[in-house]
Every structure is written in structure tokens, then in C-alpha cells.
Steps between C-alpha positions, in 0.01 A plus 500: 500500500444813709518459875182565681510541881656232716233244581271566208480348172760590223364665183609294202618633160590860541372697202658824599600713211812716609365808329192501727719582802755733346516872517677667214802678646556727194509858587551434866716761684828358578451553869258203558690221310806601693307464836349172381847362413634602844205337685455181313852457332318404184401661161261787534263329251178456685399135423294307751581149592229237502658334781487742777267615782542870584351669797401853384423649821667475841697702763791440716643707784787468758449263783547644857861395493553655144330815597818646663651510151178561302280716730133531451349835403368715785164380605497193262635220713334171372245320706661302774349172385675534171815669608728206434295332241555735214878496452670401176612161653144423610361587155757271339372203726142566394586519136694184516214316668252628228731438199487870413800591290503879531352797643439871459559669838281811531674757732319476844367808678695372801836628335296767312766668262800339624550213243819352650343190647339396175804610299701267714253214432523552133873532511545174703250309301490621142335210355221501745395855546429822308362810670223761469593828659268729705459844328565796737217755431694765693779522253488758207477345156857514408620332827231236485613414140861485614417266788298274275805475268730434779300221646444355153878437496467294827252262381170668538290443192172665594364797714211491752272797528330522843238763453472540884870638508394801292408819689125505580305620213772438244489264214755251350424650157543861606625701208878579545524284809745238593255211433434619146875538428587167645205337302620639181861393567375152585341488161821595322675219705213263448505457881162408662318723750297322774216674672374401856133590536483399865189700571331394177527533126205728485696774673781500231360376169467848352865583616611177347338574176650845490842361556466262205371745269763770593775293321327339202814452298700335787261359749662246728334181618276600789440237763206489738583306820276251674223496227481876553361444869157430357358327806218256489220736597278741340773785484751258374269366231441852376879555500557180317298614210731810478794255519353309206456812302878575532554190272449752213854624577749252360748600764297401816607181662331346819687306783294204625639552846393584858210264459421542888478874459250463215281249685490716818489384867267201551393508129579230236749315693798295351507369235301800395249359256317821504795695362556242241144519357440871555840639430749282343272346218367840379859643517629224281234560257545881492879526508629165386767295681795723364372777714446319824770365727512305830626648829473400863544807712765342724549539801143601584369186330679295765224593751220365257368152448712330231801731563755554237504155332126475511442827315721380219315182488158653493576748210654212315190288555282770346691429176399138481296549187713766345733465208860443555570841383271652754658311775849593400408867484309541838744282690820685378493582138331846538742596765789411287365678198461808711802499735742287295609132546599345831809274438511151619 
């Protein structure tokens, strides 16, 4: 039996075929399996467990007390209402309450390129956490790649591209730039690249396509956060058509996360039935469950109706009529296929 979320029905008779959630490791560069072994104390074979719930998108940052040791980046202090609600210890409490087994910590802008706080979280809780580092667009290509490789050895299994950290007018896919070099190296390491289109997918879709097509022989998985920020409005609907068109690239994966961001203020309140009908259902049809994964966007979700636990429950409830394989994939299997297994 596969465990669904606490308080919901259990799915009977798991029909998961192991091959459906395995990623062949042949030909992988020796660096990434070594990093995976360090972070999980397990084999580097990427096999998903049908019994795990994995949160594919959240952040942690130092509490005010911890900030003396792990200072915030200049001008990036967290909002006061969340200052002490985003620490590693606070996250672990939320995960335990929601029966979440593991999480991918995306490096927060609050610590910018200082990854020491997230590194400590991974080191202290290797069975719970893996990391996604934040690419520094100011670095020359060689230094950016070296930094990637260094952090990969510390438990970081993915890279985040924030296009708004590039100089104005520059593209992530710029020929000969650090973004192109890191993207290519990620392809060689089979390390996913996540992209945050905070101001809308429509502003970045051409850049994303260029990135993918620049490395046809070793394209890494490319993950779009928060349903591509395709809001439930006219602009968002047009952008969503662009998102669906990206299904033609086998490497593109979508996070079903940041639901309150997609809904927008005062629109489609929790439990987000509009998102389910207008975004999730078409995405499942276009991409398939093995290219979708659940995420909460902790700690920001704590300020929304439903909170952390409720967000996990809602996404789980959208799978009431799905197959067992689809449930396993979206609630954790896809994340484990891409980032490696979380040990129990």
C-alpha cells in the first residue's frame, strides 16, 4: 500500500513498476554520484520509493538568533512576520505535522550566494534535505562551473537560475556566458536546473527554449517553479499556452507549487479549485505525472489559508481519481527520479 497524506484514504494495491521511476546512471560523471552518496549515505542509483512524500520546493533562512552566525545578504533581510518562522527547526516541525518525508531546499535570496545555512541543514539532516544552489550570474564561466561542482559535493543536487540576477538586458542563454556553461555542465552531471519566472513565463520562454536547444546532446532536466507563474488572468492564460507548448521538450518538468502565487491576491482562494481545473488538469494531460511534482513554497505558504499541511493535502486531493503511479510520481517519485532518493 502506498501512503497518501495523513487523514486521507490510503490507495490500495500499488502497481508501481520500479523502472518507471528510475533514471539510468550509465555515463554519469563521477562527481554527481559522489555528491549523492555524501548527502544521502545511499547508493547513487536514482530509484524512487512509492512510500515517500517529497516537498520539491521550499526555502529556509536563519532566524534572528541564528543570523549572527549566518548573516543575511545586504538588503535581503526576510519580512519581519516570517523572520523566525523559516528556520530549519521550524521546517522540520511543519514536515512532521504534514507527514512529509523529505524536501528540496532552494537557496533563498535572503542569504543570496552564501550557501552555508542550507549546507548546515543538509549536513545535519542528510536523510531529510537536499539542496538547490543559486547561480551567481556575475561569475565568469569557469568560476561558475567550479562553484557548481564544489556545492554538488556538499549535498546540492540542482541549480536555480533567477533571470533577474543577470545584468539588465542579458540573457541566461547568452553565448559564452556563465549561464550557458553551467547549463551545459549540469547536463553532463544530470543535475536539474530550476528557473524562477517571477514576472511571468512570457518574458522568458524564448530564453528558456534557447537554453534547451543550446545543449541538445546533454540537456539537463529544466524545472519551472510555481506552474511557471502563469496566473489565473488573461495574461496568465496566454502564458499557460506557452507552458503547455514546452511539453514538446522531454527535459521540461513543472512544479505544482506556490499555488497562492498562481491564484493571485483575492482570486481563487484555498483550496484553489480554479488552479486544479485550469492549470493542474491540463498539465497532467500534456506533461504526464512523471514530469510534475508537488511543492509548498514554505515559509511563504504559512501566511496563506491552509498553511503547509493544507497545501500538501490539497495537491494530494487532486489525485483522487489518478492512478497509483501518478500519485506516487507527483507526491514524491518525480522528485526522487530527478534528485536522487531520500533515505528513510
